[in-house]
C-alpha positions as MATLAB code, in Angstrom:
seq = 'MDKDQLKRLRLGSYRDFDALYKMYAGNLYGFVLGMTRSADLAGSIVQDTFIKVWINREFIDPDLSFKSYFCLLYTSPSPRDMRRS';
ca = [
       0.000    0.000    0.000;
       1.547    3.293   -1.017;
       1.646    6.565    0.918;
      -1.134    8.178   -1.110;
      -3.477    5.271   -0.389;
      -2.680    5.470    3.319;
      -3.309    9.224    3.303;
      -6.697    8.704    1.658;
      -7.496    5.905    4.116;
      -6.760    8.297    6.985;
      -9.373   10.636    5.496;
     -11.974    7.852    5.318;
     -11.583    6.345    1.853;
     -13.635    3.149    1.683;
     -11.956    2.229   -1.588;
      -8.520    2.317   -0.022;
      -9.776    0.450    3.040;
     -11.109   -2.241    0.713;
      -7.738   -2.417   -1.060;
      -6.015   -2.747    2.307;
      -8.415   -5.501    3.328;
      -7.758   -7.425    0.129;
      -4.024   -7.043    0.668;
      -3.866   -8.264    4.287;
      -6.989  -10.237    5.227;
      -6.061  -13.527    3.580;
      -2.622  -13.690    5.165;
      -3.960  -12.740    8.589;
      -6.759  -15.290    8.319;
      -4.313  -18.064    7.375;
      -1.974  -17.131   10.218;
      -4.744  -17.065   12.829;
      -6.373  -20.222   11.479;
      -3.045  -22.023   11.870;
      -2.852  -20.891   15.502;
      -6.458  -21.541   16.475;
      -7.601  -24.344   14.147;
     -10.987  -22.591   14.168;
     -12.385  -20.927   11.063;
     -14.979  -19.068   13.139;
     -12.439  -17.674   15.595;
     -10.002  -16.780   12.809;
     -12.740  -14.937   10.919;
     -13.758  -13.086   14.059;
     -10.193  -12.002   14.797;
      -9.689  -10.796   11.213;
     -12.934   -8.818   11.415;
     -11.991   -7.307   14.785;
      -8.549   -6.349   13.498;
      -9.944   -4.526   10.475;
     -12.546   -2.775   12.615;
      -9.640   -1.490   14.719;
      -7.852   -0.336   11.561;
     -10.936    1.634   10.500;
     -11.574    3.139   13.938;
      -7.909    4.109   14.365;
      -7.215    5.085   10.747;
      -6.399    8.697   11.670;
      -3.339    7.453   13.570;
      -1.823    5.765   10.507;
       1.462    7.419    9.596;
       2.026    7.056    5.841;
       5.765    7.605    6.387;
       6.083    4.533    8.617;
       5.573    0.848    7.960;
       1.868    0.055    7.802;
       2.610   -3.613    8.383;
       4.116   -2.780   11.788;
       1.100   -0.662   12.685;
      -1.212   -3.439   11.534;
       0.579   -5.941   13.767;
       0.049   -3.631   16.747;
      -3.711   -3.695   16.151;
      -3.873   -7.462   15.753;
      -4.751   -9.158   19.029;
      -3.653  -12.743   19.490;
      -6.353  -15.131   20.646;
      -6.299  -15.807   24.351;
      -5.569  -19.335   25.603;
      -9.234  -19.519   26.674;
     -10.366  -18.687   23.137;
      -8.042  -21.319   21.717;
      -9.404  -23.977   24.081;
     -12.943  -23.211   22.890;
     -11.977  -23.664   19.244;
];
């Protein structure tokens, strides 16, 4: 994702949010699914993560690594969640 896209996302661009989702959602889902072995939990975590991205979009710094910022918003499943899966 380039700086211009991140700047537009900060201003509320749904199109750039959609592009971001398409870029990161599949990899995040696969990573979480491997940890949890639960499609439902993995889907929920991906959804929660992207909701956090949208809510906190104004804090995105286009001059810094978005991937690092994204990883800060991702919340690992708790051991309790993993036991339920």
